[in-house]
C-alpha positions in Angstrom: -20.8 -10.5 -13.3 -21.6 -7.8 -15.8 -20.6 -7.3 -19.4 -21.4 -4.0 -21.1 -20.7 -0.4 -21.4 -18.0 1.0 -19.0 -18.7 4.1 -17.0 -15.8 5.9 -15.4 -15.7 8.7 -12.7 -12.7 10.4 -11.2 -12.2 12.9 -8.3 -9.4 13.9 -6.0 -8.9 16.2 -3.0 -6.5 17.5 -0.5 -6.2 15.6 2.8 -3.3 17.6 4.3 -3.8 18.4 8.1 -4.8 22.0 8.8 -3.1 22.0 12.2 0.0 20.5 13.8 -0.3 16.8 14.7 1.7 13.6 14.8 3.7 12.5 11.8 3.3 8.7 11.6 6.0 6.3 10.6 8.9 6.3 13.0 9.5 5.0 16.6 10.2 8.5 17.9 7.6 11.2 18.3 7.3 13.8 15.5 4.9 16.7 15.6 4.6 19.1 12.7 2.4 21.5 10.8 4.9 22.1 8.0 3.7 21.0 4.5 6.3 20.3 1.9 3.8 19.0 -0.6 0.0 18.3 -0.3 -1.3 14.9 0.7 -3.9 13.8 -1.9 -6.7 11.3 -2.0 -7.9 10.1 -5.4 -11.0 8.0 -6.2 -11.7 6.1 -9.4 -15.3 4.9 -9.8 -16.0 2.1 -12.3 -19.3 0.6 -13.3 -20.4 -1.7 -16.0 -24.1 -1.9 -17.1 -25.0 -4.9 -19.2 -27.8 -5.1 -21.7 -29.2 -7.9 -19.6 -29.6 -5.6 -16.6 -26.6 -7.0 -14.8 -24.3 -4.4 -13.1 -21.1 -4.4 -11.1 -19.0 -1.7 -9.6 -15.6 -0.9 -8.1 -14.4 2.3 -6.4 -10.7 2.4 -5.9 -9.4 5.0 -3.4 -5.7 5.8 -3.0 -4.5 8.0 -0.2 -1.2 9.6 0.7 -1.2 8.1 4.1 0.9 5.5 6.1 -2.1 3.1 6.1 -5.9 2.8 6.2 -7.7 3.1 9.5 -11.0 4.8 8.8 -13.0 2.7 6.4 -15.8 1.8 8.7 -16.3 5.5 9.5 -16.2 6.3 5.8 -18.8 3.8 4.8 -21.1 5.1 7.6 -20.5 8.7 6.3 -21.4 7.6 2.7 -24.8 6.1 3.6 -27.4 7.4 1.3 -25.0 9.7 -0.6 -24.1 7.5 -3.7 -27.3 6.3 -5.3 -26.9 2.8 -6.7 -23.4 2.2 -5.2 -22.9 -0.9 -3.2 -20.6 0.5 -0.5 -19.0 -2.9 0.0 -17.4 -2.4 -3.4 -15.1 0.4 -2.1 -11.5 -0.4 -1.4 -9.0 2.0 0.1 -5.2 1.8 -0.1 -2.3 3.9 1.1 0.9 4.9 -0.6 2.6 4.3 2.7 4.4 7.6 3.1 6.0 8.0 6.5 5.3 11.8 6.4 1.5 11.7 6.9 -0.6 12.2 10.0 -1.6 9.5 12.5 -5.3 8.7 12.9 -5.2 7.0 16.3 -3.8 8.2 19.7 -1.7 6.0 22.0 1.5 5.5 20.0 3.2 8.8 20.9 3.1 11.1 23.9 0.8 14.0 23.2 1.8 17.6 24.2 0.1 19.0 27.2 -1.9 22.3 27.1 -1.1 23.0 23.4 -4.3 24.5 21.8 -2.7 24.3 18.4 -2.2 20.5 18.5 -4.8 18.4 16.7 -5.5 15.0 18.2 -5.2 12.1 15.7 -8.9 11.3 16.1 -9.8 14.8 15.2 -7.8 14.5 12.0 -9.4 11.2 11.3 -12.9 12.7 11.6 -12.0 15.5 9.2 -10.3 13.0 6.8 -13.5 10.9 6.7 -15.5 13.9 5.7 -13.0 14.8 2.9 -12.9 11.2 1.6 -16.7 10.9 1.6 -16.9 14.1 -0.5 -14.2 12.7 -2.9 -15.9 9.3 -3.3 -19.3 10.8 -3.8 -18.0 13.2 -6.4 -16.2 10.4 -8.3 -19.4 8.3 -8.3 -21.6 11.1 -9.5 -19.0 12.0 -12.2 -19.4 8.7 -14.0 -19.5 9.0 -17.8 -19.2 6.4 -20.6 -15.5 5.9 -21.3 -12.9 3.4 -22.2 -9.7 1.9 -20.9 -6.5 0.5 -22.2 -3.7 -1.5 -20.6 0.0 -0.7 -20.4 3.0 -2.5 -18.9 6.7 -1.7 -18.3 9.5 -1.5 -15.9 11.0 1.2 -13.6 13.7 0.8 -11.0 12.0 2.3 -7.9 11.8 -0.3 -5.1 14.9 -2.2 -4.1 15.3 -5.0 -1.5 16.1 -3.3 1.9 17.1 -6.4 3.8 20.8 -7.1 3.8 22.0 -10.7 4.7 25.2 -11.6 6.4 27.4 -14.7 6.6 25.9 -15.9 9.9 22.4 -16.0 8.3 21.1 -12.9 10.0 19.5 -10.0 8.1 19.0 -6.3 8.8 16.6 -3.9 7.4 18.8 -1.1 5.9 21.8 -3.1 7.0 25.3 -1.9 6.0 26.5 -3.5 2.7 30.1 -2.5 3.2 30.6 -5.0 6.0 33.1 -7.8 5.3 30.4 -10.4 6.2 27.7 -9.0 3.8 26.8 -11.7 1.4 23.7 -10.3 -0.5 20.1 -9.5 -0.3 17.2 -11.5 1.1 14.9 -11.1 -1.9 14.8 -10.1 -5.5 13.7 -6.7 -6.7 10.4 -6.2 -8.5 10.5 -3.5 -11.2 7.2 -4.3 -12.9 4.8 -1.4 -13.5 1.2 -2.3 -14.4 -0.8 0.6 -15.9 -4.3 1.4 -16.9 -5.3 4.5 -18.9 -8.9 5.8 -18.9 -10.4 7.9 -21.7 -13.7 9.8 -22.2 -16.0 9.2 -25.1 -14.1 11.7 -27.2 -10.9 9.7 -26.7 -9.2 12.2 -24.4 -7.0 10.8 -21.6 -8.7 11.3 -18.2 -6.6 9.2 -15.8 -3.6 7.0 -15.3 -3.5 4.1 -12.8 0.1 3.2 -11.8 0.8 0.0 -9.8 4.4 -0.7 -8.7 6.2 -2.2 -5.8 7.6 0.7 -3.8 6.4 2.6 -0.8 6.5 6.4 -0.8 9.5 6.8 1.5 12.3 8.8 -0.1 11.8 11.4 2.6 10.5 9.3 5.4 12.3 10.8 8.4 11.2 14.4 8.1 9.2 16.4 10.6 6.8 17.6 7.9 4.0 16.4 5.7 4.7 15.3 2.1 3.3 12.9 -0.4 7.0 12.0 -1.2 7.8 11.1 -4.8 4.1 10.7 -5.8 3.8 14.5 -5.5 6.7 14.9 -8.0 5.0 12.4 -10.3 1.7 14.3 -10.1 3.5 17.5 -11.1 5.3 15.8 -14.0 2.1 14.2 -15.3 0.2 17.5 -15.1 3.0 19.2 -17.0 3.1 16.4 -19.6 -0.7 15.5 -20.0 -2.6 18.3 -18.4 -3.8 19.1 -14.9 -7.2 17.5 -15.5 -5.6 14.0 -15.9 -5.8 12.1 -12.6 -3.2 9.8 -11.1 -4.2 6.7 -9.0 -1.0 5.3 -7.4 -1.3 1.7 -6.1 1.4 0.1 -4.1 2.1 -3.5 -5.0 3.6 -6.0 -2.5 6.7 -4.3 -1.1 7.1 -5.2 2.5 10.8 -5.9 2.0 11.3 -3.2 -0.6 12.0 0.5 -0.5 13.1 3.4 -2.8 16.2 3.8 -0.5 19.3 2.3 -2.1 21.6 0.2 0.1 23.7 -1.0 -2.7 25.3 1.2 -5.4 25.2 4.1 -2.9 28.3 6.0 -4.2 27.2 5.5 -7.8 23.6 6.7 -7.2 24.8 9.8 -5.3 27.2 10.7 -8.1 24.3 10.2 -10.6 21.9 12.4 -8.6 24.6 15.1 -8.3 25.3 15.1 -12.0 21.6 15.3 -13.0 20.8 17.8 -10.2 17.9 16.0 -8.6 17.2 14.2 -5.3 15.9 10.7 -4.7 12.3 11.7 -5.5 13.5 13.3 -8.8 15.3 10.1 -9.9 12.2 8.0 -9.1 10.0 10.4 -10.9 12.1 10.3 -14.1 11.9 6.5 -14.1 8.1 6.3 -13.4 7.5 8.9 -16.1 9.6 7.0 -18.6 7.6 3.8 -17.9 4.3 5.7 -18.2 5.2 7.4 -21.5 6.4 4.1 -23.0 3.3 2.2 -21.8 1.0 4.9 -23.1 2.7 4.9 -26.5 2.3 1.1 -26.7 -1.0 0.7 -24.9 -3.7 -1.8 -25.9 -6.6 -0.4 -27.9 -9.1 1.4 -25.7 -12.1 -0.8 -24.8 -15.5 0.6 -24.0 -17.3 -2.6 -23.5 -15.8 -4.8 -20.8 -16.5 -7.5 -18.2 -16.6 -6.4 -14.6 -16.9 -8.6 -11.6 -16.0 -7.5 -8.1 -15.8 -10.1 -5.3 -15.2 -9.2 -1.7 -13.5 -12.0 0.3 -12.8 -12.4 4.0 -9.8 -14.8 4.3 -9.1 -16.4 7.6 -5.4 -16.7 8.1 -3.5 -18.4 11.0 -2.0 -15.9 13.4 1.7 -16.0 14.2 1.9 -17.3 17.7 3.7 -15.6 20.6 5.9 -17.9 22.6 5.9 -18.0 26.3 9.5 -16.8 26.4 8.5 -13.8 24.3 5.5 -13.2 26.5 7.5 -13.2 29.7 10.3 -11.0 28.2 7.7 -8.4 26.9 6.1 -8.2 30.4 9.5 -7.4 31.9 10.4 -4.5 29.6 8.8 -1.7 31.7 10.7 -2.7 34.8 14.1 -3.2 33.1 17.0 -0.8 33.7 18.5 0.9 30.7 21.6 -1.3 31.0 19.4 -4.5 31.0 17.4 -3.3 28.0 20.6 -2.9 26.0 21.3 -6.6 26.5 18.0 -7.7 25.1 17.5 -9.1 21.6 16.3 -6.7 19.0 12.6 -6.0 19.5 12.6 -6.4 23.2 14.8 -3.5 24.3 11.8 -1.2 24.4 8.0 -1.0 24.1 7.0 -0.4 20.5 4.4 2.3 19.6 2.6 0.7 16.7 -0.6 -0.5 18.3 -2.1 -4.0 19.1 0.4 -5.9 16.8 3.2 -5.0 19.2 1.2 -5.9 22.4 2.7 -9.4 22.8 1.2 -9.7 26.3 -2.4 -9.4 25.1 -1.7 -11.4 22.0 -0.3 -14.3 24.0 -3.2 -14.2 26.4 -5.8 -14.3 23.6 -4.1 -16.4 20.9 -5.8 -19.7 21.9 -9.3 -18.1 21.7 -8.4 -16.0 18.6 -6.2 -18.3 16.5 -7.1 -16.7 13.1 -7.0 -13.3 11.6 -9.9 -12.2 9.3 -8.6 -10.0 6.5 -10.7 -8.2 3.8 -9.4 -8.8 0.3 -11.0 -7.5 -2.9 -10.6 -9.5 -6.2 -11.8 -7.8 -9.3 -11.9 -8.7 -13.0 -11.9 -5.8 -15.3 -11.7 -7.1 -18.9 -8.3 -8.9 -19.2 -7.1 -7.4 -15.9 -7.3 -8.7 -12.4 -7.0 -6.6 -9.2 -6.3 -8.3 -5.8 -5.9 -6.4 -2.5 -4.5 -7.3 0.9 -4.0 -5.2 4.1 -0.4 -6.3 4.7 3.1 -5.0 4.0 3.5 -8.1 2.0 6.9 -9.4 1.2 7.6 -9.3 -2.5 7.9 -13.1 -3.0 4.2 -13.5 -2.2 3.3 -11.0 -4.9 5.5 -12.8 -7.4 3.8 -16.1 -6.6 0.3 -14.6 -7.2 1.2 -12.8 -10.4 2.9 -15.8 -11.9 0.0 -18.1 -11.1 -2.7 -15.7 -12.1 -4.7 -16.5 -15.3 -5.3 -12.8 -15.9 -3.4 -11.1 -18.7 -2.3 -8.5 -16.2 -2.5 -8.7 -12.4 -2.6 -5.6 -10.3 -1.8 -6.4 -6.7 -2.4 -3.8 -4.0 -1.1 -3.9 -0.5 -1.9 -1.8 2.6 -5.6 -1.8 1.9 -8.8 -1.9 3.9 -7.7 -2.2 7.6 -4.0 -2.0 7.1 -3.5 0.2 10.2 -5.8 -1.7 12.5 -5.9 -5.4 13.5 -5.5 -6.8 10.0 -2.3 -5.4 8.7 1.4 -5.5 9.7 4.2 -7.1 7.7 3.9 -10.5 6.3 7.4 -12.0 5.9 8.7 -15.1 4.2 10.3 -18.0 6.1 13.7 -16.8 5.0 12.8 -13.4 6.4 11.8 -14.9 9.8 15.1 -16.9 9.9 17.0 -13.7 9.3 15.1 -11.7 11.9 15.1 -7.9 12.6 12.4 -5.3 12.0 9.6 -6.4 9.6 10.4 -10.1 10.2 9.8 -10.8 13.9 6.7 -11.4 16.0 6.2 -7.7 17.0 5.9 -6.8 13.3 3.6 -9.6 12.2 0.1 -10.8 12.8 0.6 -13.5 10.3 3.7 -15.6 9.3 4.7 -17.7 6.3 2.0 -20.3 6.9 -0.6 -17.6 6.6 1.3 -16.1 3.6 1.0 -19.3 1.7 -2.7 -19.5 2.4 -3.2 -15.9 1.4 -1.4 -16.7 -1.9 -3.5 -19.8 -2.5 -6.8 -18.1 -1.7 -6.0 -15.1 -3.8 -4.9 -17.2 -6.8 -8.0 -19.3 -6.5 -10.3 -16.2 -6.3 -8.6 -14.6 -9.4 -8.6 -17.8 -11.5 -12.2 -18.5 -10.7 -13.0 -15.2 -12.5 -10.8 -16.2 -15.5 -12.1 -19.8 -16.1 -11.1 -20.8 -19.6 -8.9 -17.7 -20.2 -5.6 -18.6 -21.8 -3.1 -15.9 -22.6 0.1 -16.9 -24.3 3.3 -16.8 -22.2 6.8 -16.1 -23.4 9.5 -18.7 -22.8 
C-alpha cells in the first residue's frame, strides 16, 4: 500500500487489422477487411510514490475487441521495456464488440489458397506488438496529476433475456408473444467515472464504466468499435482530441444495447432525431459524462493506491453424462435428427474449449475448479475489481452494494476472457430459464461459483477499506 503523489500516463493506438481476417462474435463465419471505424486500444498508467518509499501501480488497458486472449504474450513482449513497472499490475479488458478480429484459429473454416487472408494468430502477434508499444508509451508518459470522481446514469444496456409463462427464457426473445411475462433481470444504468488532470489542471482523460457491451452493430461483416467510436468522436469535439477515453464494461452478461421492449417507440425516436442506435447511446453517455464532470469531486493529487492480484478458484459447472453422450452424437446426426435436439445440441458450437463438452466431461473429475485472475485495486475512495466472465448483472449488483468503497468500478471480460477462464456466468434463475448464455455450453462456472466470486471479491475490496464508512441514502 502506498500513499503519496499520483503519477498518471495515457496512450492509445490503432489495433485495426491491416488485412482481411475473421470477424469474431457470431456462430457463422464472417471474413472482412472493411473498416467502418478504427479499433482502438487505450492504456492508463497509474503510480503512487509515498514519502516513505512505498510505491504501487496499476496499468488499465481497454481494447475494442470481443475478449482478451493475448496477455501472456504481451507480458513477455514487455519484459525489460517499462523500468520500474511490475508487469503483474497490468490488467486488460475488452469492450466486447462483435465486429473485431479473432485471435485464435479453429472456430471458423479458413479460406483455402487466399494470400490476402490473415490467420488469427498472425493478427494476434501484430496486436501484441501494438499493445506493447501502447503500454510502454503510457508508462513512460507518467507525470504528476490529479483525479476526481463522477457518477451518473445512462440508459444504454437493457436486459436481453425475455421470460415466458412456462418459465423458459430466450436471449433476444420476442416480447409480443402472448405468453411473454417480463424480463429475467433488472437493468443497470449506473455510470461510474474518473477524470484525470495534469498539474496545470487540464483534463487529460475520462474513464467510463457502464454495464453495456459494444454491440449495436454486432452482425456486420466489417470492423468497428461500435458506439465507443461515436463516443470518442463526441468527446474529442467537446473536450479536445488530446483527452483520452478509457471505456470499461461493467457486468453485463445478460444486458445489451439492443432494445427488445419499446421497439416501436425507440424506432420512432431514432427517426425523429435522425440517428441510429449508436447515436442514441452516444447522446446518453455524453449527457452522463457532462453532468458528472460538472459535479465531480475536487481533484486529488495525493491518494492511496493498493493493487492486489488474486487467483480465485471457482467450482466448475459439471457436464452431465446425458449431455456428454448427446454431444458425442452430434457429428453423426442427420439434419432431421439435429432439428429435434434441445437448444445447444443441434450443432457443434465454434467458441473453443468451453463448448467441448466431451473433453470437459472426461476431465472434470481431475479439474474440478477453474482458476481465474481478478485484480482488486484501491485508488483513493474508489475500488476497481475485475473478472474474466460475461457476468450476469445481478452479481455486479451484489458486489457494488456490499462494497465499502465510496464508488466501485467493476470490469468484466478481463485477463483471460477468451481463453479457459471466461464464458458467461449466469444466475440460477438464468439456468432455470435456459437458452444461450445460460446453459452448460456457455458456462465454465455456474451460480455456486458466482456466489463464491461475489464473496471473494467483496472480501478483497473490503479488506482494502477497513474502517472506511461512507454515508448511504435511505
